N, C-alpha and C positions, 0 to 999 in steps of 0.2 A: 215598065218597071221602075223604069228610074225618073219618072214623074212621080209614082207612085212613093219612091224613098223621099225623095224632094218635100212631096207634102207630107209626110209624118216628121219630116224632119222639122219645117216650118211650124208643125204643131206642137212637137216636143218643145221647141226653142218659146214659142207663143205661151206654155204652161210654166215652162221654167221661169222666164221672166216677170209671170204672175206671184208665182211664189215669191221668188224674188222679192218684189217689191213689198208681197208682204209680210215674209219675215224679217225687213231689214227696216222696220218699223220697232222691229224688237231685238234691233243687232247688239245691245248690251247685252241681251242673252247669251251670245257669240263670244262676247269678248269679255264673259268672266274667265274664259280659256288663257287668254293671257298672265292672268296672276295663276289660277288653277294649276296649266300643263307644267311651267317651273317650280312649281310648291311639289307638285309629285316629284318631275326629277330630283328635285332637293334630297328627297326621300328616298328615292330610290339609290341615289350618288352615296350617301351615308351608309345605308344597309350594306350595297356591295363592294365599296372598299373597307367597309369590317369583313364582309366577307371573301375578299381576295387578301388580306391582310398577310403578308409572308408567301404570298402566291403567284406568281404570273400569269399563268393560264389556269383555268378550270373548264373541263369538255370543251377544250378547244378553243375558248375564248376567251379573252386579254380584258383589262380590265377599263381598257379604251375602247373593246370593241363590245363592250357590256353597255357601255353608256351611251354608246351612237345607236347600237341598236335600240334602245328603250326610247331616244329621240327619236327616230325613223319612226317606230311603231304609234309613237305619239302625235307625230304630222301626219302619217298615210291614214291613222284614224277621223283626221280634221275633214281629210275629201272623201273618207268612205265610209263613214257614218250613214244608218241606216232605222228607218223608224216606220219602216210598210207598215211591219205587225201591229203597231202598237194606233194605225190609222184605219186599216183594215178592220182590225179586231170593232173600234169603234163605231165602224160605218153599218157593220154587221148588226151589233148589238141594238143600235139606235132606229136601223130600218132605214137612215140615208143611204146605204147601199143600192136600195131600187132604182135611183134617179140614174144612177150609170146604165141601167138596160136601157132609156130615152137617149142616150147621148150618141156621140158617133164615133165614139172609141170607147175599147174596154180600159177596165179602171185598170190594170196592169201599166199598160204603155203611161195612163193617164200617174200614176204612183209613180213610173220613172222619170215620166218629165220633173214630175214635184222634187224627185230625189235631186235631180241635173240643177234646180234651180238655189234649192237650200243648201249644196253644198259650191256652189260658187260662192253663194256667203260666206261657207266658213270657209272658201282658201281664203277672200281677202281680208277676214274679222279673227282665222283662227291661225290659218295653216302661216302667212307671210309673217303675222308680229311674232309667234311663237318661235317661226326659223329665224328671223335677226334675234332673237334674244339669246338663243340656243347656240348660234354662233358667233355673237362679236360679245356678249358676258359670261356666256360660260367656256366659250372657246373650245365648242363640240364639233369635230370636223362630222356636219349634215350634209355637205352636199353628195350628192349620188354618184358613186363609183360611173357608171352609165346611165346618160341621164335619159336617152330612149329609152333605154331597158326599164329604168325604172318608170318612168310615163305608159310603158305598155302595161307593168305588173300592174301598178297601181289602178288603170284603167280596169284591168278583169279583175280585180279587188273589190270593183265599187258595183261591177254587173253581181259578181258572188257574192257579196252581203246582201244587195237585193233581193238576188235571188232566192236566199236563205231566209231571210228576213217576212218576204210574201209567202213564201211557203210555211211557214208558222203561223201567220197573220191567217191563212185559211184554214186553219184550225178552227177559228170561230164560224166556220160554216158549219160545222158538225158541235159542237159545245156551245155557243154564240160566247161565253166568257171564256178564254182562253187565258189567263193571266197567269195561271198556275203552271201550263204548259212555259207559258214565253219566259217565266219566271226561272224554272228549270234548264229550258235553253240558255238564257244570258249566262248560268250557272255553268253551262258544259264549255259554251263558248268563250267564256273567259278563261278559262286552265287550258282549254287543248287548241285555240288560238295562236298561244305564244304570247298575248297583251300582259300576263302576269310575270310569265319566266319563260326565258326560252325553253323550246322545245328537247335541244341537245341537253336539259339536265333532269329528262323523265326516262324512267326504263325503257331500254331497249324495245320491247313489248307495243310499249305506248308509242313509243317513237316509228315504230310499222303501222299503227294502227292509226296514226297520224296521214301516211299515206292516203289512207282510204274513207278520212272524214274529212269534211268539207272546211271546217274551222282554219288548219293553216295557211288556206287559199286566199285568207281575206286578211291575215297580220303576217304571221308568221313568215311567209314565202317570200310576199311583197317586201316585208323589213330586208331580208335576206341580200333578195334582188337587187336591192336599194343602197345597200352596205357594199356590196362588190362579190358574196361569196354563198355557198349554198349549201351545208351537209348536215343531214339528218339521217339514225341511224347508220352511222358509220359510214353510209351513201354520200360520197361528192361528185354532185351534178354542175357541167357547165353551165351557165347562166341562159344560154339560148336552147339546150334542154328542160333548165326549171322551168322556163317561159313557156315549152310546149305542154307541160305536165298542167301547170296553171288554165292553159286553155281548156285541158280536154274537162278537166273538173269545170269549169266553169260553163262548159256545152252542156254536160250531162245534168249539173244544176237548172239547167235554162230549161230545156226537156222537160225534167221533171217537174220543173213550177208550170211550165203551159198545160201540162198534161191533169196536174192536179186543178189547173184554174177550170178547166172543161168539167172537171169531173164536179168539185164543188160548185159549182153555179147551178148545177142540179139541185143541190140539198140547200139553198137559199128560199125561206121563206118569209121574210122581209119581217122580220119579228121587229116589236117597236114603231112600224109606219105610220 
């Protein structure tokens, strides 16, 4: 068992390294975030400064907490961003997915390894530079309240994002071209993940629904863990319980993704091969 895990780790490391080398040739693409991130933050700063005009707190969040929240969501996104749905759809549509039936690893594990290498690039060329800009230029407190909790939550958000996006990508096994589904999903993700606006600003019914949707576990929840407190639908939970809740959600998403993968393979017809 230990040797099997060790072997899979070596395989993942090799694929991640190759992916890192491949994408590092286009590292200027990632470095665009050094400019986009701060500009996006400035937009949020002026919007929320106007919203908080004359108010010390709205829905339990002060202006400084709101700014820290948006900095945290941007930084977390640099570490968890996923492209598995687009990549899987392309492989299925062109028929290139058939090559993975000849390889000694399934595509899901390969895609996860690719993401690991790609996000190492994001760490070096997106996360660290933007962290420095937010901390030293904008003087925003972007240090996690508890580093260990933040790392655990971001790691689970990394996996949750992958499971969600890979599951959406598998729609292509039935539809071949799943762009419309992916676009609809992106809209729901932007709204219900908390990346556009904190979920505490939603009606209470939608806040309650967020506990049963996968989206908050990719952005809102890890951002709350990062900043040190979690409240949703008037429910305040200590961070250890929040991490347990996130772990349960990730396990469920992983099981669903694995079952969908097994079922989806039976529908692959090699279109375009």
